[in-house]
C-alpha positions, 0 to 999 in steps of 0.5 A, spaced: 442 520 802 438 515 806 435 509 804 427 508 805 426 502 809 419 503 808 417 504 801 410 504 801 404 508 803 397 507 806 393 505 800 386 508 800 383 503 796 382 498 791 389 495 790 392 490 796 384 489 798 382 487 790 388 482 790 388 479 796 380 478 795 382 475 788 387 470 790 383 468 796 378 466 792 382 461 788 386 465 783 392 460 781 397 465 781 402 461 777 397 462 771 396 469 768 395 476 771 389 477 775 389 484 771 392 485 764 396 490 766 398 495 772 399 504 770 403 508 774 403 516 776 405 519 783 412 522 785 418 517 789 413 513 792 412 510 786 417 512 781 421 506 778 426 509 775 423 515 771 428 521 775 434 516 771 433 520 764 431 527 768 437 531 770 434 533 777 437 532 783 432 527 785 435 520 784 436 514 785 441 509 781 446 509 786 448 504 792 444 503 797 439 503 794 436 497 790 441 493 795 436 488 797 432 488 790 433 484 784 440 483 782 441 487 789 442 494 784 439 500 784 433 502 779 432 509 780 427 506 785 427 510 792 427 504 796 432 499 798 428 493 796 420 493 793 416 498 792 409 497 794 407 497 787 412 491 786 409 488 792 401 488 788 404 487 781 407 481 785 400 478 790 396 479 783 400 474 779 405 478 774 412 475 774 416 482 772 413 490 773 410 495 769 417 500 765 419 506 767 416 510 761 423 514 759 426 508 760 429 504 753 425 498 757 418 502 755 418 500 748 415 494 745 411 487 748 414 489 755 408 496 754 403 490 755 403 490 762 403 497 763 408 503 764 410 507 771 410 515 769 412 516 776 417 521 777 420 524 784 419 530 786 413 531 783 406 532 786 399 533 784 402 541 783 405 542 777 409 548 781 412 541 786 415 538 779 417 545 776 421 547 783 424 541 783 425 539 775 421 531 775 415 530 772 408 533 772 403 530 773 400 534 767 406 531 763 404 525 766 398 525 764 401 527 756 405 521 757 400 517 758 396 518 751 402 518 748 404 511 751 395 508 749 398 510 742 404 506 742 400 499 745 395 500 740 401 500 735 403 494 740 397 490 741 391 493 736 386 497 738 382 492 740 386 489 745 389 495 747 382 498 748 381 491 753 387 492 757 386 500 758 380 498 760 381 493 766 388 495 768 390 498 774 391 504 775 395 507 781 397 514 784 401 514 790 403 522 790 402 529 795 408 528 799 413 533 795 407 537 795 407 539 802 415 538 805 419 540 797 414 546 796 408 549 800 412 550 807 418 552 804 415 556 799 413 563 802 409 565 796 404 558 797 405 558 806 404 566 806 398 565 802 395 559 803 392 556 810 395 548 810 387 546 809 386 552 802 393 548 800 390 541 801 383 543 798 387 545 792 391 539 791 386 535 793 381 539 786 387 537 782 388 530 784 380 530 783 380 533 776 386 528 774 381 522 776 376 524 772 380 525 765 382 519 768 376 516 767 375 520 760 380 516 758 379 509 759 381 507 766 376 504 770 379 501 777 384 507 781 389 505 788 390 512 790 395 512 796 394 517 802 399 521 805 405 517 809 406 521 817 410 527 813 412 529 820 415 524 823 420 524 816 428 526 816 426 531 812 420 533 816 423 533 823 430 536 821 428 542 817 421 543 822 423 539 828 426 545 831 431 540 834 426 537 838 425 529 839 419 527 835 414 528 830 413 534 828 405 533 830 402 540 826 405 536 819 402 530 821 395 532 822 396 537 815 397 530 812 390 527 816 387 533 813 389 531 806 387 524 806 380 524 810 379 530 803 382 525 799 379 519 801 371 523 801 372 526 794 374 520 792 368 517 793 363 523 791 368 521 785 366 515 783 358 516 785 360 521 779 362 516 774 357 512 776 350 516 774 
């Protein structure tokens, strides 16, 4: 399997911009982190090792994955080095990274800096996860509820509430919904147009953000889809041996990003009212 040399996605809002803005105001990077915790949901773009503990084909626990990471060892990150979430943690002043929730490290004081619930092969659409034997977004949310209970036992109710409120929540998903589900699944692509399926995903995304808000989350960073038509899998499966990217798939990704951005703004306004 080819190692992804570009291990992040475009951030729609908040995360790196938020971190860099604070850093530019003179906050010391060698002091305490600028936020207490980073909590992550999503797919392979942000999975730091949860799939190591699943019976799935989507794994990154073997070389050359991790060759440019700490100790040059694979960790379950689908990348040769750091993910966008790792760079975010570095910028915010964290010295270590929040653990994969299914890993043995996700216990005790390690939970104070957050947790990562992401799973390669997952998506906004739970059906994507079921096909790939990944952790669905619904299950990730359930794990988060469980995490809150564990955090309260470690930190106490007052501190855990503060961590939940001030943490940054990163959501990175959607690629698998298109490439590993919609385009290859006639039960979907014969029933829904790309635009209709995109709208369905955005509705799921919106509900997820509202649920998270109801559970105390306030600061969100949501990644947009990359140019899906330029990914090797898309070019191999849908490029019909032509050179270059698959333009129709890139167009679908752009339409999703626009809808998600608009919906995020709408949700933000709703929560302020």
